[in-house]
C-alpha positions as CSV (number, residue, x, y, z in Angstrom):
1,M,90.6,106.7,73.5
2,K,94.1,106.0,72.4
3,P,96.1,103.3,74.4
4,A,98.4,104.2,77.3
5,L,101.8,103.3,77.7
6,W,103.2,100.5,79.3
7,A,105.2,102.0,82.4
8,A,106.9,99.2,84.4
9,P,106.9,100.3,87.8
10,M,110.1,100.9,89.2
11,G,109.2,101.7,92.6
12,E,110.6,100.2,96.3
13,A,108.9,96.4,95.2
14,S,111.0,96.3,91.8
15,V,113.4,94.0,91.9
16,M,115.6,95.5,89.7
17,P,118.1,98.6,90.2
18,S,117.4,102.0,89.0
19,D,121.2,102.3,87.6
20,A,121.2,98.6,86.3
21,E,123.1,98.7,83.6
22,P,124.2,96.4,80.8
23,L,127.8,96.1,79.1
24,R,129.0,97.8,76.8
25,A,131.9,97.6,74.6
26,P,134.2,100.9,74.1
27,R,133.9,102.2,70.5
28,L,137.3,102.4,69.9
29,N,138.9,100.4,67.6
30,L,141.7,99.4,69.1
31,L,142.7,96.8,66.5
32,A,143.7,99.6,64.0
33,T,146.2,100.8,66.2
34,N,150.0,100.5,66.2
35,S,149.6,98.7,69.4
36,A,147.5,96.1,68.3
37,E,150.4,94.0,66.7
38,E,152.1,93.8,70.3
39,L,149.3,92.9,71.8
40,I,147.6,90.2,69.8
41,R,151.7,88.6,70.5
42,R,151.5,88.6,74.1
43,C,147.6,87.1,74.2
44,W,147.4,83.8,73.7
45,R,144.8,82.9,76.5
46,T,142.3,85.1,73.3
47,A,144.3,83.1,70.7
48,L,143.5,79.4,71.9
49,L,140.3,80.7,73.4
50,L,138.3,82.1,69.2
51,P,138.7,79.0,67.4
52,A,137.1,77.3,70.5
53,L,134.9,79.9,70.5
54,A,133.9,79.0,67.0
55,D,134.1,75.2,67.2
56,A,131.1,75.6,70.3
57,L,128.6,78.3,67.5
58,A,129.4,74.8,64.9
59,L,128.1,73.2,67.6
60,F,125.2,74.6,68.7
61,K,121.7,73.4,68.1
62,S,118.3,75.1,69.0
63,G,117.1,73.9,72.8
64,R,120.5,73.2,74.0
65,P,122.2,74.2,77.0
66,S,124.8,76.9,76.3
67,R,127.8,76.9,76.3
68,L,130.3,79.2,79.1
69,F,133.8,80.2,78.5
70,D,135.7,82.1,82.1
71,I,138.1,84.5,80.9
72,T,137.5,85.8,85.0
73,D,141.5,85.0,85.6
74,Y,142.4,86.2,81.9
75,P,145.4,89.2,81.9
76,E,143.5,92.6,81.4
77,D,145.3,92.7,78.3
78,D,143.9,89.5,76.9
79,K,140.2,90.9,78.2
80,E,140.5,94.3,76.7
81,L,141.5,92.5,73.2
82,I,138.3,90.2,73.7
83,T,136.0,92.8,74.0
84,Q,137.1,94.4,70.6
85,I,137.3,91.3,69.1
86,L,133.3,90.5,69.8
87,G,132.5,94.4,69.6
88,E,129.1,95.1,70.2
89,G,125.9,93.2,68.2
90,E,121.6,94.0,68.3
91,V,121.0,93.2,71.8
92,A,122.1,94.7,75.8
93,G,120.3,94.1,79.0
94,V,120.6,92.7,83.1
95,A,119.6,90.3,85.0
96,V,119.1,90.4,88.9
97,L,120.1,86.9,90.0
98,E,119.8,86.3,93.9
99,N,122.0,87.4,96.5
100,G,121.6,91.0,94.6
101,I,124.2,89.9,91.9
102,I,123.3,91.3,88.5
103,A,124.7,90.0,84.8
104,Q,125.4,92.7,82.9
105,M,125.1,91.4,79.5
106,Q,125.9,92.6,76.0
107,E,126.0,90.5,72.6
108,A,128.6,90.3,70.5
109,V,128.6,91.9,66.3
110,M,128.9,87.7,66.4
111,A,124.9,86.6,66.6
112,G,124.8,83.7,69.0
113,V,128.8,84.9,71.0
114,W,128.0,87.1,74.5
115,R,129.7,88.7,76.8
116,I,128.4,88.4,80.7
117,R,130.2,89.6,83.5
118,F,128.3,89.8,86.7
119,T,128.3,92.0,89.6
120,V,127.9,92.7,93.1
121,A,125.6,96.3,94.5
122,D,129.1,98.5,94.9
123,G,130.0,97.4,91.2
124,R,132.9,95.1,91.5
125,I,133.1,92.6,88.7
126,V,133.1,88.7,91.1
127,A,132.9,86.8,87.6
128,D,133.4,87.9,83.6
129,Y,133.2,85.1,80.8
130,I,131.8,84.6,76.8
131,E,128.6,82.7,76.6
132,V,127.7,80.6,73.7
133,G,124.1,80.1,72.9
134,S,121.0,81.7,71.7
135,I,120.2,83.9,74.9
136,P,121.9,83.9,77.8
137,A,120.9,81.5,80.5
138,A,121.2,84.3,83.4
139,V,117.6,85.5,81.6
140,R,116.4,82.2,82.1
141,L,117.6,81.5,85.5
142,A,116.9,85.2,87.2
143,C,113.2,84.4,85.7
144,S,112.8,81.2,86.7
145,R,111.6,82.1,90.4
146,L,109.0,84.0,89.2
147,P,105.0,83.1,89.7
148,A,103.5,80.9,87.2
149,S,99.8,82.9,88.7
150,I,98.5,86.0,88.8
151,S,96.4,87.4,92.3
152,Y,94.5,90.6,91.3
153,G,92.0,92.2,93.9
154,A,88.1,94.1,92.7
155,A,88.3,96.6,89.5
156,P,89.3,100.0,90.3
157,A,87.5,102.7,89.4
158,G,86.9,103.4,86.3
159,A,88.2,100.0,84.5
160,M,87.0,98.9,81.2
161,N,89.3,95.8,79.9
162,V,91.7,95.2,82.4
163,M,89.8,92.2,84.2
164,P,89.2,90.2,81.3
165,L,92.4,91.4,80.1
166,L,94.5,89.7,83.3
167,T,92.0,86.4,82.9
168,E,93.4,85.9,79.1
169,I,96.9,86.7,80.8
170,G,96.2,84.1,83.3
171,D,95.1,80.9,81.2
172,R,97.9,82.3,78.6
173,I,100.6,81.6,81.3
174,T,99.2,78.6,82.2
175,R,98.9,77.0,78.8
176,H,102.2,78.2,77.6
177,C,104.4,75.5,76.2
178,D,108.0,76.9,74.9
179,S,107.7,75.4,72.2
180,E,105.2,77.6,71.1
181,P,105.2,80.5,69.6
182,A,104.3,83.8,71.9
183,H,100.5,85.4,72.3
184,V,100.3,88.7,71.3
185,I,99.1,91.6,73.4
186,T,99.2,94.2,71.6
187,F,97.2,97.9,73.2
188,S,96.5,99.6,70.8
189,L,94.1,97.4,69.3
190,F,91.3,97.6,72.1
191,P,90.2,100.6,74.0
192,M,92.3,100.5,77.5
193,S,91.9,103.5,79.7
194,P,94.7,104.7,82.3
195,E,92.7,103.3,85.4
196,D,93.2,99.7,83.4
197,M,96.9,100.3,82.4
198,S,97.7,101.3,86.2
199,F,96.2,98.1,87.3
200,L,97.4,96.0,84.8
201,Q,101.3,97.0,85.4
202,H,100.7,97.1,89.8
203,T,99.2,93.3,89.3
204,L,102.2,92.0,87.2
205,G,104.3,95.0,88.5
206,V,108.2,94.9,87.3
207,G,110.8,91.2,87.0
208,P,114.7,90.6,87.2
209,V,115.5,90.9,83.5
210,R,116.2,94.2,81.4
211,L,116.9,94.1,77.6
212,T,117.1,96.7,74.7
213,S,117.7,95.6,70.4
214,R,118.8,98.1,68.8
215,G,118.3,96.1,65.4
216,Y,116.6,97.9,62.3
217,R,114.0,99.5,65.1
218,T,114.9,99.9,69.1
219,C,113.2,96.9,71.4
220,R,113.0,97.3,74.7
221,I,112.7,94.1,76.5
222,V,111.2,94.4,80.4
223,A,110.5,90.8,82.0
224,T,107.2,91.1,84.5
225,G,107.0,90.5,88.0
226,A,104.8,87.1,86.2
227,R,106.6,83.8,84.4
228,K,106.3,84.2,81.0
229,V,104.6,87.6,80.9
230,W,107.3,90.5,79.2
231,S,106.7,94.1,77.6
232,V,108.2,94.4,74.0
233,Q,107.6,97.4,73.3
234,F,109.5,99.5,69.9
235,Y,109.8,102.4,69.0
236,D,111.2,105.0,66.7
237,V,114.3,106.9,65.7
238,M,113.0,110.0,67.2
239,D,112.3,107.3,70.3
240,T,108.3,107.4,70.2
241,A,107.1,104.3,70.7
242,I,105.3,102.7,67.8
243,L,104.6,99.8,69.0
244,D,102.8,98.5,72.6
245,T,102.1,94.9,73.7
246,L,102.2,92.2,76.0
247,E,103.9,88.9,75.1
248,I,103.2,84.8,76.7
249,C,106.5,83.6,76.1
250,D,109.7,82.1,76.9
251,I,112.0,84.5,76.0
252,P,110.5,87.1,73.3
253,S,112.3,86.2,69.6
254,V,113.6,89.6,69.1
255,A,115.9,89.0,71.6
256,I,117.4,85.6,70.7
257,A,120.2,84.8,67.6
258,A,118.9,82.7,65.5
259,E,120.5,79.3,65.4
260,E,121.3,80.3,61.1
261,D,123.5,83.3,62.2
262,F,125.2,80.7,64.4
263,H,127.1,79.9,61.2
264,D,127.8,82.9,59.6
265,S,129.0,83.8,63.2
266,K,131.8,80.5,63.4
267,M,132.9,82.3,60.5
268,R,133.6,85.2,60.9
269,L,135.2,84.1,64.1
270,R,137.3,81.6,62.1
271,E,138.5,84.8,59.8
272,M,139.4,86.7,62.3
273,Q,141.2,84.3,64.2
274,E,143.1,83.6,60.5
275,A,144.0,87.9,60.3
276,Y,145.0,88.6,63.7
277,F,147.0,84.7,65.3
278,K,148.1,82.9,62.7
């Protein structure tokens, strides 16, 4: 039997607004235009920010808290220049926090550097940050409110394997330590009826975080409504799912900036500081 694909339910019970979009950097390369030199001359705050970001990258170690740089009150010219310098990296996403505040996240072309913009329901921006860390703190904060257990009723008619699978998931949630590798459940390795998948999806629900990684392959990462349980799906160039899994872990590794990349990011920021602000 061909396994049904996980499709996180997005009904009234979902905490993720259907129109919540990640932060995206504009494609225009302002730094290559004739007006760039004058813009750079005006943006002294950006000139001070770049070495501070590089220093934070140099000091970062896995497991340490992220470091935030508040640019909410920066002039628009500085914000535009920062956007152009940071560019658009592989990972982007949204996280829904308390009181309906949405964190829009975009990784820079320098791994470990993130642009985080906090908005409210009407789209108004209430805070704007640059964050240095392996994953934005907003992701963990949003997931910290999820229940650390799952509950469910009797198996539905037509069920095949969903009940032992739910038992396995519940057990793994309880026993998993954040320092351990993810426990991966691959749907193609055992038969799941449509009734199984529907019951599984509605038992777990959809959580407050949605991420996309566009590296070698597109990967969509969605938090379920249970803590440490994530839907992780890989797609080919035709946007066809080629791997459909659940991961029981703190944060799926495909979304996390690797510590070994922080040195390269630091050097790239130093080079940009030297090229544009010296």
